[in-house]
N, C-alpha and C positions, 0 to 999 in steps of 0.2 A: 826870396825864398821860391822854393820849387815844390809843386802841385803834381800828386800823380791821379790819374782817373780813368776807371776804366770804362771802356765803351765799345760797342759790338763795331762788328767790321763795315755795317752796311751805314751807320752813323757816321762812322769815322771816313769813310769814303765821299759821304755828302760833305760833311765838313772839307776834306781837303779839298773836292769841286770847289766849294763856296770859297775857300780860301783865294783860290788860285783864280778865279773869276772877278775877286775883289785885288788880286797882284801884292796878296799879303802872303807871309809864309804862316803855316798852319798858326807856329805859336802865338804871331801876332794877331790873327784872325780872333784865336780866342782868346787871347788875353784881353783886346777891345770890347770881343761878349763880356766879358766877365765884368769889364769896369762900368762898363754898360749895366748888366745887372746890381750891383751892388751900387749905383746911384739913378735910381728908377726916377722920372718922371722929366729928366733934361731932355737933352735934342738926342735922336735916333745918330748913333754913330756915324752909316753907311748913309746918311739923307742923301749927300752931294751925288753920292752914284745912283739912288732910286730917283733923282731929278733928272739926273743924263738920262736914265734908263727910258722915264715915263716920255722924254722929247725923243726917244729912238722909234719907240711905241708907235707913239701918235705917226711921227714920217714915214715910217714903216705903214703903216695902216693907211694913208695919204697915197704913197708911191703903188701899194698893193690892189689898192681900188681903182688907181689909176690905167695902170697894167693890165687887171683882170677887164677894164672895160676895151683898152685897146688891143692886146693880145693875151686870151687864156692861157695857152702855149709858155710865154714868157713870163708868166705869174706864178704858173706850176713850176716850171724850172727855177726861177729865185726862190720862191719858197722851199725846195729842196735843198737850194744850197744855204741858203739859211738856217736850216734844221742843222745840217752838216757844219756847221761855223758856230752852232749855241753847242750842238752837241760836244765838240771840240775844247769848248769855253766851259764847260763842265754846268751849261745850263739849261738843259734838257732832263727834265726826269725819265731816267732810264725805263721804269716799269710802265710809264705811259705811253711812252715812245714807242712800243712794240707793239 
């Protein structure tokens, strides 16, 4: 069955970014969101990705702390590069990044 939905451009771009970040087409990403909405109370469909993200954030925090203690300049450079990479993956809120 085919479903059409009207959304504004900003929401479309955010959904597209999230789909890209999940390595899914926009259609597959939205299909999975709709499946989750239709079956509330179940396991969140992107839990595995969230768990990996949590591990990555913890690892980054530890490395950032060590780098900051050893070389504040290296921390600043690494943080700038991380922001670039996150932005390329659509994982930064463009409004807050300005």
